[in-house]
PAFI-249062 format. One line per field, with one value per atom (N, C-alpha, C, O): residue in three letters; chain; atom name; x, y, z. Coordinates in nm, 4 decimals. Atoms other than C-alpha are relative to their C-alpha. Layout:
% residues N
rest <- [ALA;...]
kette <- [A;...]
atom <- [CA;...]
xx <- [X;...]
yy <- [Y;...]
zz <- [Z;...]
***
This chain:
% residues 82
rest <- [MET;MET;MET;MET;ALA;ALA;ALA;ALA;LEU;LEU;LEU;LEU;TYR;TYR;TYR;TYR;ILE;ILE;ILE;ILE;THR;THR;THR;THR;ASP;ASP;ASP;ASP;GLU;GLU;GLU;GLU;CYS;CYS;CYS;CYS;ILE;ILE;ILE;ILE;ASN;ASN;ASN;ASN;CYS;CYS;CYS;CYS;ASP;ASP;ASP;ASP;VAL;VAL;VAL;VAL;CYS;CYS;CYS;CYS;GLU;GLU;GLU;GLU;PRO;PRO;PRO;PRO;GLU;GLU;GLU;GLU;CYS;CYS;CYS;CYS;PRO;PRO;PRO;PRO;ASN;ASN;ASN;ASN;GLY;GLY;GLY;GLY;ALA;ALA;ALA;ALA;ILE;ILE;ILE;ILE;SER;SER;SER;SER;GLN;GLN;GLN;GLN;GLY;GLY;GLY;GLY;ASP;ASP;ASP;ASP;GLU;GLU;GLU;GLU;ILE;ILE;ILE;ILE;TYR;TYR;TYR;TYR;ILE;ILE;ILE;ILE;ILE;ILE;ILE;ILE;ASP;ASP;ASP;ASP;HIS;HIS;HIS;HIS;GLU;GLU;GLU;GLU;LEU;LEU;LEU;LEU;CYS;CYS;CYS;CYS;THR;THR;THR;THR;GLU;GLU;GLU;GLU;CYS;CYS;CYS;CYS;VAL;VAL;VAL;VAL;GLY;GLY;GLY;GLY;HIS;HIS;HIS;HIS;TYR;TYR;TYR;TYR;ASP;ASP;ASP;ASP;THR;THR;THR;THR;SER;SER;SER;SER;GLN;GLN;GLN;GLN;CYS;CYS;CYS;CYS;VAL;VAL;VAL;VAL;ASP;ASP;ASP;ASP;VAL;VAL;VAL;VAL;CYS;CYS;CYS;CYS;PRO;PRO;PRO;PRO;VAL;VAL;VAL;VAL;ASP;ASP;ASP;ASP;CYS;CYS;CYS;CYS;ILE;ILE;ILE;ILE;PRO;PRO;PRO;PRO;LYS;LYS;LYS;LYS;ASP;ASP;ASP;ASP;PRO;PRO;PRO;PRO;ASN;ASN;ASN;ASN;TYR;TYR;TYR;TYR;VAL;VAL;VAL;VAL;GLU;GLU;GLU;GLU;THR;THR;THR;THR;GLN;GLN;GLN;GLN;GLU;GLU;GLU;GLU;GLU;GLU;GLU;GLU;LEU;LEU;LEU;LEU;LEU;LEU;LEU;LEU;GLU;GLU;GLU;GLU;LYS;LYS;LYS;LYS;TYR;TYR;TYR;TYR;THR;THR;THR;THR;ILE;ILE;ILE;ILE;LEU;LEU;LEU;LEU;VAL;VAL;VAL;VAL;ALA;ALA;ALA;ALA;GLU;GLU;GLU;GLU]
kette <- [A;A;A;A;A;A;A;A;A;A;A;A;A;A;A;A;A;A;A;A;A;A;A;A;A;A;A;A;A;A;A;A;A;A;A;A;A;A;A;A;A;A;A;A;A;A;A;A;A;A;A;A;A;A;A;A;A;A;A;A;A;A;A;A;A;A;A;A;A;A;A;A;A;A;A;A;A;A;A;A;A;A;A;A;A;A;A;A;A;A;A;A;A;A;A;A;A;A;A;A;A;A;A;A;A;A;A;A;A;A;A;A;A;A;A;A;A;A;A;A;A;A;A;A;A;A;A;A;A;A;A;A;A;A;A;A;A;A;A;A;A;A;A;A;A;A;A;A;A;A;A;A;A;A;A;A;A;A;A;A;A;A;A;A;A;A;A;A;A;A;A;A;A;A;A;A;A;A;A;A;A;A;A;A;A;A;A;A;A;A;A;A;A;A;A;A;A;A;A;A;A;A;A;A;A;A;A;A;A;A;A;A;A;A;A;A;A;A;A;A;A;A;A;A;A;A;A;A;A;A;A;A;A;A;A;A;A;A;A;A;A;A;A;A;A;A;A;A;A;A;A;A;A;A;A;A;A;A;A;A;A;A;A;A;A;A;A;A;A;A;A;A;A;A;A;A;A;A;A;A;A;A;A;A;A;A;A;A;A;A;A;A;A;A;A;A;A;A;A;A;A;A;A;A;A;A;A;A;A;A;A;A;A;A;A;A;A;A;A;A;A;A;A;A;A;A;A;A]
atom <- [N;CA;C;O;N;CA;C;O;N;CA;C;O;N;CA;C;O;N;CA;C;O;N;CA;C;O;N;CA;C;O;N;CA;C;O;N;CA;C;O;N;CA;C;O;N;CA;C;O;N;CA;C;O;N;CA;C;O;N;CA;C;O;N;CA;C;O;N;CA;C;O;N;CA;C;O;N;CA;C;O;N;CA;C;O;N;CA;C;O;N;CA;C;O;N;CA;C;O;N;CA;C;O;N;CA;C;O;N;CA;C;O;N;CA;C;O;N;CA;C;O;N;CA;C;O;N;CA;C;O;N;CA;C;O;N;CA;C;O;N;CA;C;O;N;CA;C;O;N;CA;C;O;N;CA;C;O;N;CA;C;O;N;CA;C;O;N;CA;C;O;N;CA;C;O;N;CA;C;O;N;CA;C;O;N;CA;C;O;N;CA;C;O;N;CA;C;O;N;CA;C;O;N;CA;C;O;N;CA;C;O;N;CA;C;O;N;CA;C;O;N;CA;C;O;N;CA;C;O;N;CA;C;O;N;CA;C;O;N;CA;C;O;N;CA;C;O;N;CA;C;O;N;CA;C;O;N;CA;C;O;N;CA;C;O;N;CA;C;O;N;CA;C;O;N;CA;C;O;N;CA;C;O;N;CA;C;O;N;CA;C;O;N;CA;C;O;N;CA;C;O;N;CA;C;O;N;CA;C;O;N;CA;C;O;N;CA;C;O;N;CA;C;O;N;CA;C;O;N;CA;C;O;N;CA;C;O;N;CA;C;O;N;CA;C;O;N;CA;C;O;N;CA;C;O;N;CA;C;O;N;CA;C;O;N;CA;C;O]
xx <- [-0.1748;0.2050;-0.0447;-0.1177;0.0172;0.1868;0.1083;0.1940;-0.0541;0.3464;0.1268;0.1304;-0.0778;0.6441;0.0183;-0.0595;-0.0429;0.8117;0.1607;0.1836;-0.0965;1.1968;0.0317;-0.0409;0.0204;1.3895;0.0654;0.1497;-0.0435;1.3977;-0.0987;-0.1446;0.1207;1.0851;0.0779;0.2002;-0.0468;1.1339;-0.0664;-0.0342;0.1497;0.7642;-0.0158;0.0140;0.0336;0.6290;-0.1107;-0.1842;0.0914;0.3530;-0.1611;-0.2802;0.1159;0.1583;-0.1019;-0.2244;0.0222;0.1196;-0.1520;-0.2414;0.1013;-0.1239;-0.0965;-0.1035;0.0605;-0.4030;-0.0698;-0.1611;0.0813;-0.4736;-0.0222;-0.0919;0.0194;-0.4583;-0.1305;-0.1575;0.0691;-0.8008;-0.0431;-0.1473;0.0055;-0.7340;0.0465;0.1090;-0.0660;-0.5916;0.1142;0.0237;-0.1509;-0.2143;0.1107;0.1994;-0.0914;0.0126;0.0295;-0.0208;0.0073;0.1110;0.2031;0.3197;-0.1392;0.3967;0.0833;0.0322;-0.0684;0.6692;0.1506;0.2142;-0.1174;0.9864;0.0945;0.2016;-0.0594;1.1468;-0.0688;-0.0171;0.0797;0.9389;-0.1231;-0.1812;0.1395;0.6128;0.0270;0.1293;-0.0119;0.5370;-0.1732;-0.2775;0.1537;0.2387;0.0190;0.1088;0.0085;0.1395;-0.0898;-0.2000;0.0242;0.0966;-0.1443;-0.1858;0.0869;-0.1896;-0.1472;-0.2415;0.1365;-0.4797;0.1114;0.0525;-0.0442;-0.2439;-0.1097;-0.1402;-0.0233;-0.3964;-0.0094;-0.0795;-0.0308;-0.2495;-0.0855;-0.0622;0.1249;-0.5985;-0.0808;-0.1788;0.1276;-0.7694;-0.0440;-0.0031;0.1101;-1.1261;-0.0154;-0.0952;0.0371;-1.0504;-0.0458;-0.1498;-0.0403;-0.8779;0.0702;0.0954;-0.0146;-0.7663;0.2611;0.3600;-0.1435;-0.3935;0.0192;-0.0643;-0.0194;-0.2367;0.0417;0.1608;0.0371;-0.2907;0.1094;0.1029;-0.1353;0.0656;0.0787;0.1794;-0.1147;0.2718;-0.0581;0.0067;0.0361;0.0608;0.1068;0.1880;-0.0496;0.1872;0.1151;0.1573;-0.1504;0.4869;0.0743;0.0649;-0.1016;0.7434;0.1614;0.2398;-0.1804;1.0587;0.0168;0.1298;0.0386;0.8724;0.0760;0.1747;-0.1007;1.0168;-0.1168;-0.0777;0.0506;0.7182;-0.0363;-0.1367;0.0184;0.7655;-0.1092;-0.1637;0.0369;0.6077;0.1134;0.2349;-0.1171;0.7437;-0.0230;-0.1239;-0.0047;0.8560;0.0280;0.1011;0.0194;0.8009;-0.1626;-0.2037;0.0998;0.4613;-0.0538;-0.0594;-0.0019;0.3768;-0.2000;-0.2485;0.1054;0.0062;-0.0578;-0.0135;0.0637;-0.2134;-0.0995;-0.1535;0.1333;-0.4664;-0.1524;-0.2330;0.1119;-0.7337;-0.0031;-0.0874;-0.0330;-0.5670;-0.0082;-0.0273;0.0092;-0.5558;-0.1434;-0.1589;0.1156;-0.9458;-0.0346;-0.0902;0.1114;-1.0620;0.0400;-0.0441;-0.0621;-0.8386;-0.1056;-0.1459;0.0332;-1.0017;-0.1761;-0.2727;0.1763;-1.3727;-0.0615;-0.1745;0.0289;-1.3004;0.0184;-0.0552;-0.0298;-1.1485;-0.1668;-0.1966;0.1062;-1.4954;-0.0836;-0.1754;0.0988;-1.6804;0.0153;-0.0070;-0.0473;-1.5572;-0.0401;-0.0121]
yy <- [0.0048;-0.8359;0.1570;0.2532;-0.1105;-0.5899;0.1101;0.0905;-0.1124;-0.2812;0.0161;-0.0772;-0.0355;-0.1505;0.1488;0.2200;-0.0923;0.1236;0.0162;-0.0941;0.0020;0.1833;0.1164;0.2154;-0.0560;0.3507;0.2106;0.2989;-0.1642;0.6972;0.0043;0.0366;-0.0711;0.7573;0.1437;0.1380;-0.0804;1.1323;0.0183;0.1066;-0.0512;1.0955;0.1194;0.2112;-0.1662;1.3965;-0.0047;0.0717;0.0549;1.2409;0.0039;0.0326;-0.0104;1.2124;-0.1437;-0.1453;0.1078;0.8499;-0.0731;-0.1491;0.0606;0.7565;0.0416;-0.0149;-0.0489;0.9433;-0.0770;-0.1501;0.0877;0.8038;-0.1715;-0.2526;0.1465;0.4700;-0.0461;0.0260;-0.0283;0.3554;-0.0987;-0.0903;0.0889;0.0367;0.0197;-0.0805;-0.0582;0.1928;-0.0982;-0.1336;0.0393;-0.0257;0.0638;-0.0031;-0.0390;0.2016;0.1605;0.2679;0.0065;0.3404;0.1388;0.1509;-0.0926;0.6041;-0.1339;-0.1575;0.0473;0.3532;0.0495;0.1304;-0.0829;0.4075;0.0240;-0.0313;-0.1153;0.6044;-0.0037;0.0557;0.0402;0.5224;-0.0047;-0.0306;0.0505;0.5078;-0.1874;-0.2334;0.1621;0.0891;-0.0161;0.0351;0.0408;-0.0566;-0.1707;-0.2187;0.0659;-0.3880;-0.0873;-0.0752;0.0958;-0.6346;-0.1162;-0.1895;0.0860;-0.8072;0.1037;0.0526;-0.0362;-0.5211;0.1143;0.2196;-0.0521;-0.3679;-0.0618;-0.1647;0.0271;-0.4534;0.0678;0.0426;-0.0707;-0.2015;0.1136;0.1520;-0.0123;-0.0378;-0.0611;-0.0118;0.1445;-0.3538;0.0932;0.1607;-0.0334;-0.2426;0.0727;0.0771;-0.1695;0.1260;0.0836;0.1478;-0.0799;0.2646;-0.0885;-0.2086;0.0961;0.1667;0.0133;-0.0253;0.0049;0.2543;0.0015;0.0367;-0.0479;0.2626;0.1110;0.1393;-0.1902;0.6218;0.0149;0.1343;-0.0101;0.5691;-0.0089;-0.0655;0.0411;0.5442;0.1504;0.2546;-0.1649;0.8393;0.1240;0.1909;-0.0791;1.0469;0.0154;0.1112;-0.0053;0.9858;0.0745;0.0668;-0.1625;1.3005;-0.0954;-0.0795;0.0807;1.0162;-0.0658;-0.1031;0.1506;0.7098;-0.0717;-0.1093;0.0875;0.5037;-0.0937;-0.1627;0.1331;0.2447;-0.0798;-0.0584;0.0506;-0.0122;-0.1556;-0.1599;0.1187;-0.3919;-0.0835;-0.0966;0.0921;-0.6193;-0.1002;-0.1584;0.1686;-0.9447;-0.1241;-0.2145;0.0471;-1.1215;-0.0559;-0.1675;0.0307;-1.0822;0.0233;0.1291;-0.0572;-1.1594;-0.0679;-0.1630;0.0775;-1.1994;0.0826;0.1734;0.0036;-1.2011;0.1236;0.1625;-0.0883;-0.9256;-0.1018;-0.0596;0.0684;-1.2475;-0.0238;-0.0582;0.0210;-1.2539;0.2086;0.2335;-0.0788;-0.8882;0.0868;0.2079;-0.0896;-0.8373;-0.1046;-0.0772;0.1263;-1.1395;0.0532;0.0370;-0.0961;-0.9383;0.1202;0.1402;-0.1315;-0.6001;-0.0975;-0.0221;0.0358;-0.8363;-0.0239;-0.0299;0.0869;-0.9578;0.1271;0.1334;-0.1523;-0.5899;0.0569;0.1149;-0.1122;-0.4387;-0.0201;0.0596;0.0868;-0.7113;-0.0252;-0.1447;-0.0044;-0.6413;0.1017;0.1107]
zz <- [-0.0600;-0.4232;0.0741;0.0505;-0.1435;-0.1591;-0.0274;-0.1135;0.0406;-0.1726;0.0942;0.1744;-0.1810;0.1163;-0.0281;-0.0916;-0.0381;0.1793;-0.0256;0.0241;0.0105;0.1074;0.0441;0.0346;-0.1484;0.3842;-0.1411;-0.1258;0.0393;0.1027;0.0116;-0.0979;-0.0815;0.2802;0.0200;0.0331;-0.0648;0.3685;0.0946;0.1742;-0.0833;0.5735;-0.0225;0.0539;0.0115;0.3487;0.0332;-0.0293;-0.0126;0.5153;-0.1141;-0.1016;0.1286;0.1787;-0.0156;-0.0040;0.0396;0.0957;0.1499;0.1130;-0.0791;0.4500;-0.0484;-0.1576;0.0024;0.4158;-0.0768;-0.0383;0.0751;0.0340;0.0418;-0.0192;0.0053;0.1549;0.0235;0.1196;0.0102;0.1421;0.0939;0.1589;-0.1580;0.4021;0.0482;0.0830;-0.1468;0.6437;-0.0513;-0.1269;-0.0121;0.5700;0.0241;0.0772;-0.0378;0.6056;0.1027;0.0697;-0.1143;0.9280;0.0330;-0.0049;-0.0358;1.0472;0.1163;0.2258;-0.0406;1.1600;0.0292;-0.0384;-0.1255;1.4501;-0.1479;-0.1231;0.0042;1.1571;-0.1570;-0.2516;0.1856;0.8095;0.0233;0.1287;-0.0443;0.7175;-0.0478;-0.0986;0.0291;0.6738;-0.0570;-0.0166;0.0010;0.5128;-0.0126;-0.0818;-0.0225;0.6092;-0.1027;-0.1562;0.1393;0.3679;-0.0044;-0.0941;0.0453;0.4802;0.0338;0.0944;0.0157;0.4528;-0.1675;-0.1917;0.1124;0.1173;-0.0966;-0.0363;0.1263;-0.2048;-0.1609;-0.2589;0.0800;-0.4123;-0.1090;-0.2236;0.0705;-0.4639;-0.0758;-0.1315;0.0569;-0.6021;0.0702;0.1647;-0.1219;-0.5478;0.0663;0.1599;-0.0484;-0.4934;-0.0943;-0.1082;0.1358;-0.8356;-0.0923;-0.0827;0.1359;-1.1574;0.0266;-0.0357;-0.0606;-0.9396;0.1309;0.2142;-0.1458;-0.6402;0.0505;0.0379;-0.0146;-0.5299;0.1344;0.1638;-0.0658;-0.2213;-0.0989;-0.0564;0.1232;-0.5584;-0.0763;-0.0850;0.0452;-0.7221;0.0624;-0.0016;-0.0438;-0.4728;0.0704;0.1352;-0.0664;-0.3527;-0.1394;-0.2619;0.0262;-0.4142;-0.0772;-0.1708;0.0683;-0.4353;-0.0374;-0.0688;0.0594;-0.5649;0.0458;-0.0175;-0.0648;-0.3025;0.0384;0.1325;0.0127;-0.3114;-0.1007;-0.1687;0.0904;-0.5248;0.0518;0.1621;-0.0689;-0.5009;0.0994;0.0849;-0.0354;-0.2567;-0.0054;0.0345;0.0480;-0.3835;0.0959;0.0555;-0.0969;-0.0509;0.0085;0.0403;-0.0429;-0.0418;-0.2039;-0.2664;0.1512;-0.4527;0.0064;0.0677;0.0106;-0.5517;-0.1810;-0.2513;0.1041;-0.8444;0.0032;0.1068;-0.0776;-0.9025;0.0663;0.1492;-0.0575;-0.8521;0.1762;0.2591;-0.1671;-0.5085;0.1408;0.2599;-0.0797;-0.4138;-0.0437;-0.0276;-0.0010;-0.5346;0.1313;0.2377;-0.1040;-0.3259;0.1961;0.2846;-0.0697;-0.0377;0.0756;0.1901;-0.0566;-0.0842;-0.0385;-0.0501;-0.0388;-0.0949;0.1700;0.2184;-0.0904;0.2306;0.1244;0.2229;-0.0237;0.3528;0.0234;0.1277;-0.0320;0.3286;0.0248;0.0441;-0.0661;0.4333;0.0674;0.0872;-0.1788;0.8019;0.0683;0.1878]
***
């Protein structure tokens, strides 16, 4: 399951550099996560780095993009092969 950033985001800039897949970018008002690139850090880390550093706890799992651990690992494998 990909993650997303809620409107509680304070634009603190700490999540973007933590993403190993480059899935986080500045949106019109808050940071956004590209669900096609988000693997919840599967393949890179044991935990989602953006969630770990977020000071306002505004990065939940996105119910619109449900993926299993196996699917996230497959996405990771494709992304690192590019």
